[in-house]
N, C-alpha and C positions, 0 to 999 in steps of 0.2 A: 310556817315550815312544814313540809309534807312529812307525815310519820314514816318511820323506817319501813321499806317496802317488803323486805322479806318476812317480817312478823304480821303482815296484814292479809286477810282474806285467804284465797287458794294458795297453797305452797307447793302442791304437786299436781300435775295435770291428770285428769281422769284417763287412765291408760289401760285398763283391763279391756279384754276382748268383749265386744258388745253382744247382747243377747241375740242379735239377729243371725249371728254366724252359727251354721250347723256343721258340727265337726264330722269330717267323713270318717267312715268306718276304718278305711285303710289310711296309713301314714301318707299324707300328700307329698312329703319331701322325697318320697321314693317312686313317685309317679311321673310318667313322661309328660312333657308339655313342649310346645314350640319354643325355640330360642334362637336369638341372633346376636351378632356382635354390634356394639355401639358404632355408629357411622359418623363421618364428618358432618353430614346433613343434620344429625341430631343436635349439633351445637346451636343452630339457629333456633330449633324449637325450644331448646332450654332457655335460651335468652328471652324469647317471647313469653315464656312461662314465668319469667321473673318480673313481668310488668303486669300490674293488676288490671283485669278487664273492668273492674268496678269503678275506675277513675279515669276521667277525660280532663287533661290539662286545660284545654281551650274552654271547656265548659265551666271549669273551676275559676279560671281567670276572669271570664266575663261576669260570673256571679259575685266575685269578690274584688272587682276593680276599684271600688271606692274606698277600700280599707288601706290603712298604711301597711308598709312592708312587714313589720313585726306580727301585726294581726293576720295578714295573709299567710305568714309562715305557721302561725298557731292553727289557723283554720285548715291549712293543708295537712299538717300532721294529724289533726283531729277529724279528718274525713273518715267516713265509715269504711272506706276501703282500707284504711291503715289502722284505725282505732276501734278496739271492741270494749274498752271500759267506758265509763260515763263521760260523754262528750261535754255535758254541761259542767261538770266538775273540773275537767281539764281546761276548758275555755275560761273559767273564772279564776284559775289559779295564778295569783299574782307572782308567785315564785318563778314559774316558767316564762311568764310575760317578761319579767325583768331580765332573766337570762337572755331571752331572744333579743330583747331591746338593746341591752349592753353589747351583745356580740355585733349587732348591726351598727351601733354607733362606732365601734372599734374596727369594723370592716373584717371580722373574723368569722370562720364557719360555725354554724350552729352545731353544738356537740350533743349527741344523744347517746346515753349510756344504757346498755342492756345486757343482762346476764342470760346466757343461753349456751347451747351446744355441749353436750354431755355424752359420754359413752354409756349406752344402755345395751347390756349383753344378755338379754333374755331370748331364749330360743324360739318364742312365739312371735316375737317382733322382727328379728333378723335371723335368718338360717345361718348366715356367715358371721363371723365376728364383725363388730361395728367398725367400719372405715367410712371415709367420705363417699357419698353417692350423689346421684342426680338431685335428691331432695335437698341436700346441703347447698349444692350449686344454686338451685332456684331460690333458696332462702337468702343467700349471700347476694344474689343479683337483685332480688326484690328490694333489699335495704339500699343497694346502690341506685336503683330507679327512684326511690323516694328522695334520696340525696340530690339526685340529678333534677328532679321536679323542683325542689327548693332552689336550686342554682338558676332555674329559668326565671325566677322572681327576685332573686338575691344572689348576685354573681359568686360570692365566696362559697355558697352552697352549705352543705352540712356534712358532718362526719359521724358515722356510727362507730362508737367505742364499744366493741363487742367483747365482753368479758366471758370467756369459756371457763365454766365450772367443771371441766372434765376431770382435772386432777384433784379438785376440791372434793368431789363426791365419790371418789374412788373407794373410800373406806366403807360407807354404808352400802353401796351398790355392788360390792364385791368384784370390782375389776382391778387388774394389775396396774401399777404405775406406768408400765411400758405401754399398755393399750391406751391409757389416758393420755400420755404424752404424745404417742403417735398421732392420735386424732387431733390434737391441738396443733401439731406441726403441719399436718395435712391441711388443716383450716387456714393457717397463716400462708402456706405455699399456694393455696388455691386462690386466694384473693389476688396474688401476683400473677398467676397464670391467667385469670379472668380479666386482669387489668383494672381492678376495681379497688386496689389497696390504698388509693388516695381517699376513698370515701367510706371504706369498710376496714377498720383496723382491728385485728384479734389479739386479745391479750390473755394471759393466764391469771386468774384471780389470786392463785397461791403466791405469785410474785409480790402482790400488794399485801397480802395478809402476813407474809413472812416478816414484815416490818413490826408486827405486834406480836411476835411468836409467844412469849411467855403469857402475856395478858390474854391473848386468844385461847391458848390451851387451858388457862385457868377457867375461863368463862365457859369453854367447851364442856369440860368435866362437870361443872356446876349444872349447866343446862341439861347435859346427858342424864345426870342423876335425877334431876326433877322430872324430865319427861318419861323416864323409865318408872319412877315410883308413882307418878300421877299423869297419865297420858292426857287427861282432859284438862290439864292446867291451862291457864289464860282464857278461861271461859269457852274452851272448845266444846262444841256439842258432840254428844256421842255418835250421832249419825254422820257428822262430818268426819270424825276420826275414823269411823269404819270405812268410809269412802277412801280417805287417805291411805288406810291400811291395805284395802284392796288394790289400789293403784301401785303401792310400794311392792306388793307380792309380785305384781305383773312387771316390775321394773328391776327386780334383783337379778343378779347373774345366777340363774338356776341351770345354766349350761353345764357348769362344772359338776353338778350333781348327778348328771347323766341320767335323767329321767327318760323312760321309754315313752313312746307316742301315747299309749294308753294312759300312762301317769299324767302326761301333760294335759290330756283331755280332762282328767279328773281335777287337776290342780287349777286350770285356767278356764274351764268350761263354765257355762252359766249356772248349771245345776249345782246346789250345795252338796258337798261330799267330805267325808271324814279325812280323805287323803290330803285335803288342803291343810290339815293340821300339821303335816310334815314341815311346812314352811312357816307356820304361824310364829314360832318363837324367833326365828331368824328375821322375819318381817318386822316384828315388834321392836327388836333391838335396832334394825336398820332405820326405822322410821324415827325412832328416838334420836339416833345419831345424826340423821338427815336434818331433823329439826334443830338439834343442838348446834350443828355447824352453821345453819342459817342465823341462829340467835346470836352465837358467839361472833360471827362476822359483823353483824349489825352492831354489836357492842363496841367494836373498834372504830367505828365512824369512817371506815376506809374510803367509802364513796365520796363523802364530803372532803375528806383530806386530799384525795388524788384527782377527783373530777368535780371540783367546786362549781364549775360553770356548765354543767351537762343537764340536759333534760332527762329525767329518769323514765325509762321505759321498762315494761315487764312483759313476759310471756303468759302471765297468769291474771285471772279475774280479780280485781281489787275494787274496794270501795272508796279508795283515796284518789285524789286527782293526779293519776299518773297515766302515761300513754300505754295503753294495752296494744302492743304491736302485733299485727297480723305478720308473723314472721315470714310466711309465704302468703300469696294472695288468697287462698281459700281457707286459711287457718281460722278456726272458730266461726266458719261459715258453713261450707259443705264438708269440712274435714276438721276433726278434733284433735288428732295426734300431732305432736311435734315431729319435725323432720327426722330426728334420730331416735324416734320411738317406733319406727317402722320402716317401710320402703315405699318409694314412690309409685303410684299408679297414675298413668296418664290416659285420660279418656276424652271424648268429645262432650262439650257441654250441650245439653239438650236444648237450652234456650237460643244460643247464638251459634252453635256448631263450631266454636273455637275450642281449642284444647285447654284442659285445665288439669292441675295436679292435686291429688289427695294422697294422704298417707294411710296405709293400711298395715295391720299386722301381717308380716309375710306369710304366715302359716295360713291366712285366709285366701291367698292367691297362688302360692306355689303348688305345682301339680295340677292346676286347673287349666285344661287345654284351651279354655276360652280366652286365656291370656298368654301373651308371648313374653318370655323372659329376656331382658336386654342386658348383655354382660360386656365388660370392658375386655381389653386385650389380655388381662391377667386373670380373667374368669370371675371377677367380682360383679355380682348382680347390681346393676345401676338403677333399673326401674321395670315396671311391667307395662304393657299396652294391650289393648284388645287385639285378639288374633285375626288375621285376615284370611285364615284358612277356613274352608267350610267343613265344620266338624259336627 
């Protein structure tokens, strides 16, 4: 049996701004840059971006034609285009092979369970409050494309059971329940609008954990106390804890603290600065609560109870045999941020001239005339693309 996923390996993505970014002297949010409104023709671009350029179905089928159907499904999910964790461990995991084999014998879709999609309201990541954007669309479409690939070799196909933890992490991340619920509703609505709700189903993790309310909260308080008193418990290395702490600081809702641009530079810039201490206490508590929520949820065994026949996928690097899902094609290849940790930047791939999407902290592209901002009819920024103007 695979060990509890939330308690193993990476638990929070490295999400601070990289050292390569040079902060402008003036606040880029107040600078002019080209902009345009999202057009109907953008829809086909977005659907294309939801298919990985790193996978060719015909090549895959030719290479694996001698394998039985369950083995082909395992190999497809385990393809480097979709899997960033250990392919050897995943391939050898008898638990997943049995789940796939049993589903094939019953003629049922392959279930894949993944926790993702959370409201991150940090002003360096998104200038506007977090709502669904092109980055989310491409991620949802990418999961749909994987499910469709599976249906080409096994007609019942696959279903991604997407567990949004938006409401779950509202406490440590400092967002309101309204923001968290709105994001969840938008995700569910969007799968219907994109006509992929048969292959990508979005659920609220809080709905499942509510079945264990008293037990969950008892365990949460126990874990919270433990992580606050001993941050390095469970054999966590000090270096790893500092990385988690830095990522949590860059994930908190510091928008409500109304920092000036100069303060943001000091707080989230690469150079150490005592101003960062302003957020240290809040970050320490938030990280302890974040870890406690994960641990308490794992204690309930909700995954096994509600999705016993699902392959477990994750968005984090793990040393156990789980599917490290590239939530969008370039995730953990040319792009390290999750779709809701920033804004989509669509550019041409230097190797094949095709378009690709990466996720950037919005503060690194807004106000830069080399990029055009693309907004929807309500004025919500959807993505950025290279400007066509001669500037």
